[in-house]
C-alpha positions, 0 to 999 in steps of 0.5 A, a space after each residue: 332074124 327074130 333075135 336080131 330084130 329084138 336086139 336092134 329094138 333094145 339098142 334103139 330103146 337104150 339109145 333113146 333113153 340116154 339121149 335128148 330130143 331137146 334143141 336149145 333156144 338159139 340167139 337171133 344174131 350171128 356171132 361167128 365172124 366177131 368171135 373169130 376176131 376175138 379168139 385170134 387174140 387169145 394167147 393161152 391154153 386151148 379149151 380153158 372154160 371158166 364159169 363166172 357167177 354167183 351161188 347158182 354157179 357155185 354148186 356141185 350140181 351145176 357141173 355134176 353131169 359134165 364132171 361125171 362124163 366117164 360114168 356110162 349112166 350119165 349117158 354122154 354122147 361121143 361128141 359130149 365126151 370130146 368137148 368135155 375132154 377138150 375143156 379139160 374136164 378130165 384134168 381133175 383139180 387142175 386150174 385148166 378145169 373150169 368145171 371143177 373151179 366153179 364147184 370146188 369149196 375154195 373158201 366159205 361161201 365161194 368157189 374159185 370163180 363164183 360166190 354166193 350172194 355176189 352182185 355184178 358190181 361186186 364181181 367186177 371189184 372183187 373182195 366179196 367172200 374173198 373172191 378176186 376181182 374180175 381182172 385178177 380172175 381173167 389174168 389167173 385162168 386166162 380162159 379161152 371161153 367164159 360162161 357168165 351168169 350174174 344178176 339174180 342177186 342184183 334183182 334180189 338187192 333191187 339193183 336197177 336192171 340198167 346198172 346190172 347190165 352196164 356192169 356186165 358190159 364192162 365184164 364182157 369188154 374185159 373178156 374180149 380184150 383178153 381174147 376170151 370169147 364171152 358166153 352170156 347167160 340169161 338168169 333163171 326165173 325167180 319168185 322174188 322179182 321179174 327176171 325178164 326185166 334183166 334178161 331183156 337187156 342182157 339179150 340186147 347186150 349180147 347182140 350189141 357185142 355179137 357174142 354167143 348166148 345161153 338163154 336159160 330163161 327161155 329154155 326153162 319156159 320152153 320145157 316146163 312152162 308154168 310149172 317152172 316153179 316146181 320142176 326147175 326152181 327149188 322151194 327157195 324160189 331162187 336156186 335150181 332143182 338138182 335131184 336129177 343133176 347126174 343125168 342122163 339128159 333125157 327131155 323129161 329129165 331136163 324138164 325136171 332138173 334145173 341144174 341138169 338143164 343148165 349143164 346141158 345148155 353149157 355143153 351144147 353151146 361149147 360144142 357150137 362155139 368150138 365148131 363155128 369159131 375155134 375149130 
């Protein structure tokens, strides 16, 4: 009995070490019915999820935890492994695997779906560092879900928040017209400008369209508070910290690695959307 008790205690400790106690911030609106209508019009391969963004998306560390789901040290749950396989994370360099597409070096300064320094207007138009237009990306990959995070370069480039939001509105409408479920993310805090000037409008935009949202900004504040500048944002004041990006996603690791947190939030939102809308 004593040996059994010790084994149980070790198992509990092991499980706790490789799990997360953190519950992400939830949007205040219900997106289920609206997105069920959208996904009814989807004609493509189930589970294709692309990440549309700038250099914060175009980073190996951004999807490293997702891409390492076969590694036991990453500490993925059965539910995580299921959603990652559903979203083709096991397909390697396939165009079905959005986790790969956003992190691969497709050309200088960009991946297949994200580019360094790109603003919202440039993302719509295409051509920045050779990245195709939003229309061409949607047509080429035909995603069932698109995770969108743009605006940091608009802030650095002094593009008015209302203009950046209008550009994102156009992108969201393009995705919805394709039968794609858009998941809009707030941008992370930045030492260069006030990210909340953009995020406040982004939340209103997501609510207007009744789409799912990842509130990266609020999650970072909930986990790190005033220490976000050292724990979750790198020394350049813009990009996310990455030293723990391979996981596991313990609450302590999430509070000290911006890229692990972002990947964790993406995976959890996919599980939620699939359960509530698609499955």
